[in-house]
C-alpha positions as CSV (number, residue, x, y, z in Angstrom):
1,M,-98.0,9.6,91.8
2,K,-94.8,7.6,90.8
3,L,-95.6,8.0,87.1
4,K,-95.6,11.8,87.5
5,I,-92.2,11.7,89.3
6,I,-90.7,9.5,86.5
7,I,-92.1,11.7,83.7
8,G,-90.8,14.8,85.6
9,G,-87.4,13.2,86.0
10,I,-87.2,12.3,82.3
11,I,-88.1,15.9,81.3
12,I,-85.4,17.3,83.6
13,V,-82.7,14.9,82.3
14,A,-83.7,15.7,78.7
15,A,-83.5,19.5,79.4
16,V,-80.1,19.1,81.0
17,V,-78.8,17.0,78.1
18,F,-80.2,19.5,75.5
19,G,-78.6,22.4,77.4
20,A,-75.2,20.7,77.5
21,L,-75.3,19.9,73.8
22,S,-76.3,23.5,73.0
23,F,-73.4,24.8,75.1
24,V,-70.9,22.5,73.4
25,E,-72.2,23.5,69.9
26,S,-72.0,27.2,70.7
27,N,-68.6,27.0,72.3
28,V,-66.4,28.1,69.3
29,E,-62.6,28.4,69.9
30,Y,-60.4,31.2,68.5
31,M,-57.4,29.9,66.4
32,D,-55.4,30.9,63.4
33,F,-55.7,29.4,59.9
34,G,-52.7,27.0,60.5
35,K,-54.4,25.3,63.5
36,A,-57.9,25.5,61.9
37,M,-56.8,23.4,58.9
38,N,-56.3,20.5,61.2
39,V,-59.6,20.8,63.1
40,K,-62.9,19.3,61.8
41,K,-65.1,21.5,64.0
42,K,-66.3,25.1,63.7
43,V,-63.8,27.7,64.8
44,Q,-63.3,31.5,64.9
45,V,-60.4,33.2,63.1
46,K,-59.5,36.9,63.6
47,G,-57.7,38.8,60.9
48,T,-57.9,41.6,58.3
49,W,-59.4,41.7,54.8
50,M,-56.7,41.7,52.1
51,K,-58.0,44.6,49.9
52,D,-55.4,44.1,47.3
53,K,-56.5,40.6,46.5
54,E,-59.6,39.5,44.6
55,S,-63.0,39.6,46.3
56,S,-66.3,38.8,44.5
57,F,-69.9,37.9,44.9
58,N,-71.4,35.1,42.8
59,A,-75.1,35.9,42.5
60,N,-76.0,32.5,41.1
61,L,-74.5,30.7,44.1
62,K,-75.2,33.5,46.5
63,E,-71.5,33.3,47.7
64,F,-69.2,36.1,48.7
65,S,-65.5,35.2,48.5
66,F,-62.4,37.2,49.7
67,Y,-58.9,36.8,51.1
68,M,-58.1,37.3,54.7
69,K,-54.8,37.4,56.6
70,D,-55.0,36.1,60.2
71,D,-53.1,37.6,63.1
72,S,-50.1,35.2,62.5
73,G,-49.8,36.4,58.9
74,V,-51.3,33.4,57.1
75,E,-53.4,34.4,54.0
76,Q,-56.4,32.3,53.1
77,R,-59.3,32.4,50.7
78,V,-62.7,32.6,52.5
79,V,-66.1,31.7,51.1
80,F,-69.2,32.9,52.8
81,K,-72.8,31.8,51.8
82,G,-74.5,35.2,51.6
83,A,-73.9,38.8,50.7
84,R,-71.0,40.9,51.8
85,P,-71.7,42.2,55.3
86,N,-72.4,45.9,55.9
87,N,-69.4,48.0,56.8
88,F,-67.1,45.3,55.4
89,E,-65.0,47.9,53.4
90,I,-64.3,50.1,56.5
91,A,-63.7,47.3,59.0
92,D,-60.5,47.4,61.0
93,A,-60.7,43.6,61.7
94,L,-62.8,40.6,60.9
95,V,-63.8,37.6,62.9
96,I,-65.0,34.7,60.8
97,K,-66.7,31.5,62.1
98,G,-66.6,28.4,60.1
99,K,-64.4,25.5,59.1
100,Y,-62.1,24.2,56.3
101,D,-63.3,22.1,53.4
102,N,-61.0,21.1,50.5
103,G,-58.4,23.8,51.3
104,T,-60.9,26.7,51.5
105,F,-62.2,28.2,54.7
106,H,-66.1,28.2,54.5
107,A,-67.5,30.9,56.8
108,S,-70.9,30.6,58.3
109,E,-70.7,34.0,60.0
110,I,-68.6,37.2,59.5
111,L,-68.3,39.8,62.2
112,T,-66.8,43.2,61.4
113,K,-65.0,45.4,63.8
114,C,-65.3,49.0,62.6
115,P,-63.2,51.9,63.7
116,S,-64.7,53.8,66.6
117,K,-65.7,57.4,66.2
118,Y,-64.5,57.9,69.7
119,D,-60.9,57.0,69.0
120,V,-58.6,60.0,69.2
121,K,-56.5,60.5,66.1
122,P,-52.8,61.4,66.6
123,A,-53.3,64.9,65.1
124,E,-56.1,65.6,67.5
125,Q,-54.1,64.7,70.6
126,S,-51.6,67.6,70.1
127,K,-54.2,70.3,69.5
128,P,-54.3,72.9,72.3
129,M,-57.7,73.5,73.9
């Protein structure tokens, strides 16, 4: 009977520790590029794609690289292991998750915020019904 209680207690403690570690791992802070440079952990940065700067896909390395400007105006080269995400060209904003390595932001995830088809355009607001 005592052995079952001890084994059950160990399983519960292991589950709690695993859950806590998973939560800490998934808790990713938002910051700008300036702050992200000084942090060694994974962060999220919100900004916009700089369409006038170079962007490319290296098929051999399977890397997509582009330039992004964060909300504080800092421009940074971003490298993403994978293809360019769908709707990248029409995105209003980007959120990238990753971390710095040797002066380049290496993204592990790219989220695109696309314009809503439900947003009212200024010309449509003044039309009489």
